[in-house]
N, C-alpha and C positions, 0 to 999 in steps of 0.2 A: 119149124125152120126159122118162127121169129123170134124164140127165143136162143136161138142160136147166132143166126144174125146180132145179138145181143154184145156174144163175145168176139165178134171178129171188129171191133170199132178199135179203128188202131190209133195209137199213139194220144191218148186219153193218157193226163199229166194228173195224179189223181191228188187232191187236196183235203178231202174229207175222209178221215175216217171211217163213216159211215158206208159212204159211195161204196168204199173196198168189202166194208161188211155186206153191205146189201148182195155186190157182186157174188162174193165166196158164198154166202148162205145159199143165193139161187142156184149158181151151177150147182153147188150141193143137193139140191133139191130135185134138179128138173135133166140135169145132164149125164149125175152118176147110176143112172137106174132104180130100181125100185130100194124100198130100206125098210127097214121096222120101224116102228113110232119112236122106242129109243133112239134108234142111230140117228133118226132125224132131229128129235128135240137137240142130241148132246151137238149134232152139227149146229143147230142153233145157237147152240151156248159158244160153241169155239168162236164161229163168225161175227155175234152180236154179243159177245158179254155183256154190253153195258145199256140193251134196249130189254124194254121194263115191258116189253113184246110176249119176249120168249124165255124159260124157262128150262132148267133140266129134267131129266126124270130119273125124279131117287127112289132108293127102295121102299117108303112111308108110301110111293104112287103105283106099286108092284100091282097091287089087287085092287086098282080103278077101273073100272068097268072098261073094257075094246069103242065101244061109244063115244065115250070121254075123252080117249085117245084119241077117237078118228074127229073129233070137235079141234084137240089137238092141231094134229096134223094138216086139218083145211086151213086151222088161224093160220098155224105155219105158213103154207103154203101160200095165202092169200096174201101177208108180211111180206114174205120174203118178194114176190112180183110186183109188190108196190116198191119196193126200194129199188128193184130192179128198173122198173121203170124211169124211179125218180133218177137214179143213176143215169139212164140212159141219156135223160131228159137234159144232164147237162152240157151245157156247150163244148164243142173241141176247139183245144187248141196246139199250135206249136210253138207259140210264143211264153207259157206257162202261165195263161192269164187267168188262171184259177189264183195263182199266189199273190196276184197285181189287183187288189182289190179297189175300188172308188169305194169315198164317203164323203156324206154330205159337205164335210167341210175335205177342200185337199190337200189342206195343212197335214189332215189325218189320215191320208191315202198310203197304203203298205205296197212295198216294192220288192219281187222276190228277186232284184238287181242289184249289184254294187255298185256303187262308184265307176270304179274301172269297167265293169262291164258294159254301164251306162255310155260312157266315154267310147271305148268301142263298137257299140252298134250306130252310135253317132256320126263314128268315122268311118263304119260301111256307108251307112248312108248317102253319106255326099260327095265316096268316093276319093280312091289314090288323087284321083289326075284333078279335082277340085283343091284339095286338102294338098299345098304343094309342098310347103315347108313349115309348117305347123300344126299344133295339135292341143289337145285343151287333158286336162288331168288334175284329180281334185287336189284342195288345198290344205292341208293341213290345220285341223285348230281343235284346241281344247276343250271348248264348250258349249260351240256352234256348232249349228249344222253344218253338212258338209255342201263348198260349192266349189268351185272351180274357175282355173285359169287358162288363158293360153299362153302356150308355150312354142319357142322354135324349134324346130325339130335337128338344130345342130348341125357340125360339120361333116359326119359322116354321108346324113342325108341330102346336104346340100351338093360334095361329091355326085352322088350315084344320078342326082334328077337335075346337073347343069345343061345337063342338053334342053329340058324342058322349060328351064326357070327363063320367067320373062321379067327385065329388066329395063324400065322408062323412065325418063327425065330425073335420071338420077336414084332412082327406089327400085325399090326388089319385091314386087306382086308375088307377096306368101299364101296366100287367097285369093280364090277364085271361085265367088256363089253361085250359081245360075240363076237365074227368075225362077225355074222352076220348085228348088227349093227356099223359096221366099216368101213369107208368109206377109200377106194384105187383103187388104178388101179385094182388091183384082181375083186374087188367089180365092178368096172363098166365092167370089161371082162367078171365078170360070170350073169348079171344082165338079167331079162325075158326076157325086150325090147330090151334094146339095146347093152346084151353082145356079142352080132354077129360083130356091129359095131365095137364096142370097140376093139373084138379083133385083127380085120383085120386091123382096124389102128396101132396097136400096132406091130401084125407082119410084118409090111411093114415097119415100121419104119416113120410112116408119124406123127408121136405123141412119148412124153417120158412120164413115169409112172406118172409125177409131171402133165403135160398137160390131162393126161387122168384121173386123180382126180380132177382137177378142173372143168373140160369141164361135166362130170359126175353131178357135183354140180348146173354147171348152168342148165344142162337141166333138172334136177328135181324141178330145182324153175320155169322154165317153164311150167311143167306139172301141177304144184300144185295142185290139189284133186283126181289126175290122179295117182299123185305119192307114193309110200310107203316112203318116206322119209320127207313128206307134216311135220310129226311134229318138226324134225331138222333142217329142213330148214329153218321155218317160225323162231325159236329159233336165229336162225344165226342174226348177229349184220349187220345191213344194210346200218350203216354209219359206217366209222375210219378215221374220219377226222384228227384226228392228225398225222395222218403215212403220212410224207413227197408228197408222191407219189399221195397224191389227192390233194397238194397243188399249186395252180395258179401258174404262171411265176413270178407275179409282188413279191407274198410272199416267193417263194425260194431266188429271189434278195434281198429282205430285209431283213429274219431271216436265211438265212444260208450262205451269200455270207461271204467270208470271212474266213470258217472253210474247214474241208475235208469234212464235210457232203455236199460242194454246190458242187463239182465237182462228189461224189458219187452220188445225186440225178438227177442229170443232165444225166449223164451215162448209169443209169438207165431208167428212163423214156422212152430214145432215144432207149435203147435194147428191151422194152418192146413195143417201137410201132411196130420197127420190127416184133418184133417175133407175133403180133398177127398181122399183114398186110400178112406174107410170109408161117404165120405156122398156126398156130389158127383158124383164122377167118374159111380160106379155108376150113381148116377140120370140123369143127363145121357146115359150111354152107353144103355141098357138102355130107359129113356123116352122122350126126344127126339129122340137118333140117328136112329131110323128112321123120326119122323116127317118130320124133316129130307128123309131120302130117299125119299119120299113127295114132295116140295114141291120141292127145288131139279131143275132138270131131272137126266137120267140123263149126259147128256156128262159135268157134273163128275167124275163118275167114271172118265170113260172111260182106257182104253189112251192114247189122243192125247192126256191133259193134259200130260203134262211137257214135249211135243213142240211142242206147236199152243198153248201159252197160256192153257189151263185152270186148273182151281185141285182138286187133291186134298183138302186141308184144309176144303172147304166141310163133308164130311160124314166126316170122321178124329175117332178119340175124345179125349174133352174134355185138353186138353195142362194141366199144372199151370198154365204163364203165361198160360193164356188166364183159370183161374180166379183167380189170382192180381190178374190184371187187373179180371176185375169186379168180387172182392171191394174192390178201393180203390176203384174208380169211387163203388160204392156208400157206401163210408166217408167220400170229400171230397164227394161231390155230392147223395146223398138227404139230406132236408127232411122233419123232424118235423113232422105235420101231425095238430093235437086234434080230436079229432070229440066228439061228443054230451057236448057240455059238459065235454073236458077227460078225459075218465072212459076213451076208449080213441086212442092213438097209433096214426097212421097213419105208415109211412116210404117216400117215394116219390119219384123221377125227376121233376121238375118243368121239363122243355123252357124255356131263357131265362133262368127264376129262379134256375136252379141256375149258372148265367154270372154269377152277382155275384160279386166279390170279398167278402173280408172288412177290416173294422174294428171295433176293441176301443174305440176313441175318440171316430170320429165316424163311425157309420155314421147313413146318411139314408133307409134305407127299412127295411120288416119285410113279411113276406110272412105270409096268413091265409088261412081258407077261408073261403069268401063264405057270405053268409046262407041262400042258399037251399042251401046243401051240395055245389054242380053246380061249382066253380072253385075253384082257388086265386087270390088276387091277391095282385101287387104294390103298397104303396101307400109312398107319396113324401108326406111333412107339405106342405101345399097351399103353405104359406109360401116353405119353400126351392126345391116343383116351379116355380112362379111366376118362379123368377129362375134357371131352370137353363138353361146355354147345352148343345149335343152335344155338348162336348166336357168334359161333368160327368158325371164317373163315378157309378154308383149301386153300392151297398155295404148291404150287411148285416153283421148278427154272428152268427160261428159259434159262440156260448157257448163259448168258449175257455177257460176254469178257468184255465189253468197255461200254462207254456212247454212242455212236455212230451206235455199234450193237443193244442197245434200241430203240434209237431215229427214226432209221430207218426202223427197224425193226415192232416195237412195235408204236411206236408214244410216248412214254413218255420217262421224264427223269430220270433212275436213282438216286437217290440220295445217296444211300448205291456204287454204281461200283464208285472206285477209279481209274480208268484207263481210258486215251483217244485215238487216235490216230495219230499220229504226221506225218506231209508232209515232206517232206527232199525238195521237190519243187515245185512252182506253176506254172501252165500252165499261168496266168495272169502276170506272176512276171519276167521284162528281167532279172533281176541281179542273178536268176538261173536257166538260158538258159545254159550257160555250165556246170553246176553241172549239171542238166539233161540229158546232151550229155553222160556226162561221163558217167553217171551210167547206162544209153542207153547200151553201147560201152560196159560195163563190165555186161551187165545184171544181173544192183543188184535189189535191192530193193525201192522203193522209200516211203515207211511209214515203219512206226514201232509205237509199242504200249507200251507207258509210264504208269509204273504203280508209282502209288506216294510212295509208299512202299521204291521206289528203285530211288528217288529223291537224296540222298545222294553219292550215290557210281558213277552218274554219265557215261558216257559206257562203265564202268566194269560191270553194271550188262547185260550188251549183249554179256559176255566175251562167251559163248557158241555158239551163233550164227556169226560165222566169215564172212557173206554176206551181216549181219546191220555193224559190225566193220568196214568192207572194205570201204561201203557206209560214212559211218560215218568218215572215213580218207580222202576221198575226199571232203566231206562238211568240213572240216578242213583246206584245203588249197586254199587259194584265190593270188590274184596279180599274178605274177612271175609262181609260184610253180604250180598254177592250169593250168595254159597254157602250162607251159610243159608237165605235165601229161594227157595235151589234146593232143597236140601234137603227145607226145608217145603213145596214144593209136589209132592216126589217121595213124602214121606207119612214120612220116614226122623230119624227122633228124634236131638235135636241130640247126648243124653248118649253115644248109641251110633256118635255118625258123628264124634266128635272122642277121640284118643287122649287119656293122660295128657297127656303131653309138649305137644299143642297147647294145652291148655287154662291149663297155664302159660304158655308161648308170651304168647298172647292175654291172659289175667292180666296179663302185663309191660307188651304192648303198650300196655293200657289205663292203666296209671301213669305210664308216656311221657308218653302224650297230655294226661296230667292236669296232668305238669308241665310240659309245653310251653306248654300252655294259662296256667299259671301266672305263669311266668315272662316271657310275650309280654306281657303286661299293664301291663309296666311302661319305660316308655321307646319304647317302640316302637307304630308303629299299627297298626291291624287291616288286615291284606290279606285283597281277597277270593278266596282258594283254595282248592281243594280236598286234603283228606288223604285220600292212599289207602285206611286201616283205619280212617277216623271212623265211628263208628256214628252214622247220621243217622235221627231219627223225625221230622225236620219234613218234612212231603209237598211244600211248596211248595221246598224248599232243594234237593229230590232231584229233583225236574220239572225244575225251572230245570238242575242239575247233568247231568240225562237230554239235555235238549236240545243244551245244549253240545257234551255228549259226542259227540252225533250232526252236529253242525257240523262239528266237529273233524276228524272220521272223512269226512264224506262231503269236504270238501276236502282231505284229504291225497290220497283216492286222484284227487281233480282235479289237480292237482301230478302225481300219478305219470302223467297220460291224456297230461300238454301238454307232460313230461319228454320222454317216449316219440315226441310227435309232433315234436317238434321236429327229434329227430335222424333221423327218418328220412322228415319230408314234404317233402324235398325236391323241386324238379321232374323230375327222376330217376327216386325211386322211382315219383313219381305214375305215370308211363308205361310202369310194370311191371305197374300194375293192368290185368286182364282188362274186356274190355269200354272204351267210347271212354274217354280220360284227360282229354277236357276235361268229361266226365259225374264224371269221378271225383273233379276236381278240384273242381269245386261243389259236390260233397257233402262232402268233406271244410273245405271255407269253410265251410259252413252249417253245420256239428261245431261247428265250434272259434268261432262264434257262439254257440250254443247252451249251448255251455260257459262261455263269458266271461260273458250273460247268467245265469245260474245261481251262479254262482262272487259275481257284486255282489251276489246277493240275499244267500248266505252270509257274505257277508264283513262286512254289514252289519249280520247277528245277532249275530254272533260280536262286534265290536265295541260294541254295543248290549249284549252281556253284564256288562259294570261297572258298569252300573244293574239288576243282577238279584242277588236274593237267593239269592247260594251257599252 
């Protein structure tokens, strides 16, 4: 009876030919009555032609002793029993789970679902009552992984649902996502299976709320069909190739060196590695993983996993690649939701709302917490929504302040953003070390955001920020004046710092400057130039000089990177990159666009510097 029950397992989705063959052989051996050894061996051959454990009975074997044939029969029967038991150990699934392999790196996950099927399952997950007048659909892209956008349902759906559509304050609510469908730290803490685990980790300060959200998504990915969030997790992207965090060291060197992003990415990767090793991995493996092993069918860790299509990665220790994937998901998709009149900010993943793409100039929607605090609403101005078709995309703004934020966090260059971050000092530049020391001693900022619209204002654009102005004043110093500033900060007295010969030389330079200014006033126009040894007391002049110097230094670094990239950026060189050469080429092209955009802003400031007081 035990063997007959093996055939009654319903709804198995075969993904391993070995599993099919084992079952076919097993049924041939044990459910079709007694056969001769020849018949059995031939059945074995037909059922498991690829198996080295079985062989056919040929005319050459006809004279063999019956004992040998009995041994073959016994061996074949035992092998068949092993195959059948292995097949029986495979987990059942109604979701084609065996076709959805989990990899150590989520970017290598294999899914049996098409993009349209992922969308359909997510729509069903949320329900039509919540997905009021919007739907997701895949966007066409020639050489990039499939990504999605959110679109209006159009006029037909608008007419069909006119009674259920709500309009408030001149806005139409096109999506309403109840809190039961929102992923946050509170979701993890209230989960039926994992809630106690996450609550304990949060209460004991083992993890923060962001890490709880990320770890919860990782756990749901591992659970697959055992997870109530499967439709949403399947919809989430597996590849975010253009986000610099995923670039190789060589790609970072090639594409970002000479920009402020280079230091940002290198620093962030080091911090993420430390966070993974010292916090998240230990918390996940020690607390979440044991619970997953209780939930996931034991056959997932069976010795037959590798042979018959199972997945050992369901209950394996957390990999660094998984951690990075969850971190990037959170960065690129989490929404900041103000509650309690803005006093508290909740960061959460909101299905479908997070499918909205970004627009700086023309966002046509916004999200907010509902008045009853029980859902997140996506709202479109009614004047716009009333005329939208099913081909009109719904976009929000991600709050991108500068080029670096867009590229570092989301992996794209926003052509509509006209701001960039300017570094005051460079870690690999010997010429800026004295400036760096002064800024450190006074605890002043080492970067500033430049807005293109303020190019002609120069340093006066920062009149409301005294710390930036002071940093620029120090950058405007050079030669003896800079040395004096550093000595003053270090508490070194001027009389002890200069030798008699240096004081005489300093006095001679001062006399020469006076003579130069006297003769330059006759017959020559005054130029907007900087004297390296001049002692300047006018703060505005120093600030403008400092700004110009920082811009010139940044442009010099960009020139060096562009020249280097031109030499090694051939097609042959791209193919030498580890991994997918197409992906690497896309990364280098996006980095080139970023550097070009930064150069445009810096060049505009440099050209406008002729109007500044230097």
